N, C-alpha and C positions, 0 to 999 in steps of 0.2 A: 503493499499498499503508500501511499504519498501522503507525509502529513506535513503541514506546515504548522512551526509554533513562532508566535512572535514574541518579543521580551521589550520589555519597556522601565525596570525594572532590576537593578541588582542581583535583590532576592529571587527573581523570575529567572535569573542564570542557572543561579545555584538548586532550584525547585525541579530545572527543565534538564540539566546537564546527566543525572544517572538516566533518568527516563531516556532520553536522547542515548546515549550510552546504549540499552538494553534494545530499544526499537530499531537500532543499526546492529545490534546482532541478531537480530529477527530472521533481518531481510529483509524491513524496510529501507526505504526510499526518507529522508526526512530537512527539508529545507528550512535553515532559523532567518528570523529576519527581524532587524531591534529597530529602534529611535535611540539616541544615541542622548545619553547623560552622564553624571558624574563617575560614576564606575561600571556599568550594566556590558558599555563595548568594551573595555579593557580587559574584562573578567572572561568573556568570551574569548579572545586574545588569549589572554594568560592558560586556558583549558583549553585551547587548543581545538574550540569548535566553529568552524566552517558557515558565517552568515553572512549577510548584509545589510549594512545600515540603509535603512529608510525615509529617517529626518534624524536630526539636532532637535538640541535640548529649547526651551523656552524660556524668554525671562521676565514675562508678564502674564495674566491671562488671558489679554488678545492675542498674545503668542502660544497660548496654550492650544485655544481653539485653532489657529493656524495648524500648528505645527499637527495638531490633529488630523485636519484635514488631509493634508500632505500627505503625513502618513499612511491612512485608511485607500489615500488613490492610488497610489503607488504599488500598495498593496496586492490593489487590485489588479493592476495589472500585471504586474507578479503571477498575480494568484490563475489568470487566465492563464497565462503562458506555462505554468506547471498543472494546472488542473488538478487540485488533491483529493483525496478521497476523506481530507479530517483535515479541518483547521484548531486549533488551539493556544486558548493564553489563559493568564490570569487576569482578571478585572474584563477582557477580551470585548471589549466596544466596538474596534475595527473589527475583531475575527466573526463576531456574528453578526456584523451587516455582510462583508466582505461574501464571507461564506455559503451563505445565499444567494448570490448572485452569479456563483462560480460552481452552483451544483453541488455542493462538500458539504458532507458532517460539522455541522461545531460544537468543540466541548471548552464551556468555561469553569475556568476553577475562582470560587469565590472561599472569601471569608471572615467579609468584616459586613455588616448589616450597613442599614438604613443610609446607604449612599446614590447620588440622587443619579449617579452613571447606571445605574441598574435598570434605571427606568428605560433605557434606554440601548441595554442589551441583554437583557434575561428575555423578554417576547421574542427575540431573536434567533435564541441560541436553541439550537437542536439538545443539550442535556448544558447542565448547570451541576457540576460538581461542588459539595461544601461542607466542614466537617460535620461529624456527626449531631452537636450539641447549636448547630447555624439556629437563631432565633427566627426568622421568616420560612413559610414555606413558599415555594420557588415554581408549583407548576407539577403536569403530570415527568417532566426531562429534569426531574430536581434528581438528583444520585446523593445519598450521605457515605459518610465514612469515618472510620473511629481514627482519626489521626488530623493532625494537624498540617499544613503546607512544611513548613520545616520541617520535617520529619521525613521527606525525601530528599533530606541531603545529610540531617544530625540524627538520626536513627544509628543506632546501633552497628547496625548491620553495611551500613552507609560511611559512618566516617570514625575513624580511630586517629586520637588527638595525638601528636608527635610531641614531646618538650625538647627533643632535637630538633626539629624544626626551628623553635624559638631560640634556643639557646646560638642557632646560627647567624641570627639575628638582633644578637648581644640581650636577651630577654630569659631570664631565671623564671623558669615555670615557681619557685619552692618561695618564693621572694612573695611579699604580701604587695598586692597591686589591682589598681580600679580602672575597668573601661568606662568611658562616658558616650554616649554616642549623640550631639546636635546633628539635627535633618531643619531642609529647606520645604516651608509649609508650601511648594509650590502646585502640589500635583489636583488632579481632577477630584479626587474624593477627599482632599483636604481645605474646598475652597470654603472660608467660616473658622477653622480651627487654628489653634494656636500649639505653639509647644515655652520651653521656657525662655526667661526675658534670658538679655545679656544680663544681665546682673545675679540673674539666677544659676548659671551655666557658671558665673564666675566662684559666684559661694559652693556650689557642688563639686567644683573641684578643689578647692580648702581644702573641706571635707575633707576628703579624701586624702589627700597630698601629706594630712599630720598622719596617717596611716601608711603611707605608702608610696610607689609610683602610680603616677594617675596617665593614662593614655585615653586621649581623645582623637575619634575616628569622629569627622564633620564636613556637613553638603558644602556651606562655605570656609573659605579662606579661618583660618583662628589669627583671633589677635596678637600682635605681637608678645600680649603678656603671656601666653599660653603658647606659645614656639617650643618650648621645653617639652611640652605635652604631646609634638607628632607622633602618630600612628606610629611605632617602629617593626612594623613588620608589612610583608605586601598585602594585597588585598585578600586573594584568597589564601591567608593563612589565618584571617582575624576570626574563625571558630576553636583555630588551637588557643590562640591571644584570649579569647571568651570562657573555651571552659578551662582554662587554668589561671582564671582569677578568681582573686575575693570575690569580689561587688561588682555588678554591671549598675548603672544609672545615668537617665537621658530620656529625650525626648519620641524617641524611634519604636513606632510598634514592632515594627520586624526581629531588631534586634534585642528587645526588650524579653520579646516570643525567644529567642535561640537562646538566648542567656537562661533562662528559664528552661529548655529542653535541654540544655549543658550540667544543669545542676548548679549555675554559679544566681547567689542570691541578686534579683532580680527587680530594679525601683523603675516604673514607669512614671514620668510629669508631662502630660498631655493631659487639651480641653478636652478628649472624647472620653476621658476615665471620670466627666462630670456630670454626663448624659443621663439620662431619670434610668437607662437601659445601657449598662456600657457594652462592646464588643464581647458577643458569646463566647469565645476564643482565651478572651479575659478573666470574665467570670469564671470559666473549669479554671483554668490558671490557678486564678484565687481558692479556689477550693481544695485545687492539689497542694494550695502554700506556696507554690514555686515566682509567685508573681506579686508585689505588690505595687500598685498602679492610686493614681492622685490627678488632679486638677492642680493642688494648692501648692505653688514651688513651696509654703513655710511648711506645711508638712513634708514636702521629699527630704527635706533637709534635716528634718527630726529624725526620718526612718532612716537618713543614711548615716547621719551619725549616731542612731540607736548599733547599727550594723556594725560599726568600726570598733563599737564596746564588748561585740558579743562573739567569746571563743567559739561557742557553738553552733554558728549561723554556718559552716561546711556541712557538718557532718547531719544538721538538720534537711539542707536541700538534697543532698545525696540519696537519702531513705524516702523524699518525695520524689522525688524521679523516678526511682528504684517500683514505685507502687504505679506512676502514671505507664511508664513503657510496658510494663502486663497488660496495660488497658488500652495497646493504640497499635496501629499496624506501623510494617516499613510500609510508607506511601507508594514507592517505585510500582513495585509493579499492579498494583490497584491503576497510577494514573495510564500505563502502559497497556493492559488490557481494556481502560475505557475509553480509550482512544483507535483501538485496533482490530477487539473482540471482546466488543461492551457486555456480551452476552457471559463471559466468563470471567467479568471483574467482582471481587466482593469486596465491601468496605469491613470487613465486621472480622474483629478482634479475635484470635482464637489466647486466651488468659494461655501465660504460660511462666514459670518463675524467671524473674529475670536478675542478674548478677551483675 
């Protein structure tokens, strides 16, 4: 079969890269198209994934609309030439529209409720796959599975952390350190939302700096005062860095989830956390005790200070992660089956003891 995959975010690269490998091993043709942003295209290059860039980054909401239209038009032209059997994406606005025009089946993956763009995606998609606890009913094509997007690359079957990879870049994994992520709030689903203030970012850095090293990954350039906190490893090693970290904090939903799934105490500070009903994946991760979420910077700073003083924090998070993994699936085979053998796709976990 011919499969088109589209990428618009670094996390999409991680979600699909193992799926691409599995599909290729099974003899399917895979075509990857990307919209350039701060890390997605460099990650595709570092992982050696053949791809084509269809549109560049945007600097405003008007630019976002233009980039989306350009992206959809160019994707349509390429899809007509390829004649795919199936097209897939996370979010899937362009894929859900273009697939219908070229006679392909569309499979869209979502993990965040209440996003305006769903209204122009879901009605056009053949299949919409979400984690089991997703709060909305998306109709006849809705498929649920026991997992998270991030388990497509952080499940123990897919990821083995390496302390030596960190040491090669001057990071001692046994030394205490925090990883912080500050994002740019310019995506379609970010309209009207916000994360940490500049002052809040500085205070968060100071809180963790009193207890160890602080490494910051940021969509925007870091100010001179934080130059010493630049990320010490290349982007493809961020998950090794997260795994051995003592703490994670920031305003990125994706990295907060990644840290939680790696048993790193995870603090998320963003306005989404103040909604009447927070995103379902974070409600569930909170039930497991793996993520703390707040829209209040002062509360976030208080949590950070509490964690720095807690010597039992790491053991607590490892225990909680073991429980979660017993109840979730390796997402990669499910995704691959859903794309090319949907009748074989099962999203149910088979509970086993996890070491």
